[in-house]
N, C-alpha and C positions, 0 to 999 in steps of 0.2 A: 426707213420710210422713203417713199418716193417724193420728189419735189416737183411741183407743177406750178410755175409762176410764183414761187415763193411760199406756196401753201403746202404744208406737209399732209400727206395722205397715208393712212394706215391700211394695211392689207386686211381685208375681212376674211377671205378664204382662198384656198387653192383647190382646184378639182380638175377632173378630166371629163371629156365628152368621148363617147365610144361609138364605133360602128355597130351595126346589128349583130355582127359575129363576135363582139366582145373586144375587138382591137382598140386600144387607146389611140385616138386620132388627134385630139385637140387638148392642150393644156391651157387652163384659164387661171389667171391671177386676178381676183376681184378686189378693187379698192373701194374706199368709203364714198367716193364722189361720183358714182355711176360710171366708173371707168373700169374697163377690163383689158388686160393684156392677154392676147389670144395667140398661142403658138401652135403651128401646124407640125405635129410630130412626124407625119408621113410625107410632107411636102405636097400633098394632093390638092390643097385648097388655095394656097397662095405661095408665092416664091420668096417673099420677105421673111425675115426671121420671126417677126411678130406683127400683129395688127392691133390697133387700139380701137375698141368698140364700146359703145354705150350698152346698157342692159338690154334695151329694145333691139339694137342692132345684133347683139349676140343671140337673142332669142330667135330672131328672123334667120340668122345664119344657121343656127341649130336645126330649125324646122326645114329650111330649104335643102340642107344636106342630109337630112334624115338621121341626125346624130342623137344619141341618148345619154341621159345621166346614168350613173352607176345603178341607182335604185330602179330605173326604168328597165335595165337589162334583166333583172330578176323578175319583174312584173311581166315582161314580155315572154320570158321562158315559161312562166306559170300559165299564161293564156294559151300557149301552143300545146301544152300538155292535154288540154281539154278538147282540142279540135280533132 
């Protein structure tokens, strides 16, 4: 568990955010306290090893950079089949 000011925080989940082409771009480790460790796998978004973001900051980052959850990749592929 991660320590934050003496309070132990457990990991809720780990997941990736993807580019439209399916490339893993961001690794996210989500903690219980509205804290996310965000790692750029490609170095395209920031130069530090990781950034700490709240849930709302991460959602904004995801939207600004056009990143997708894994389940959104499949949905998007299905939409394009019908165009």
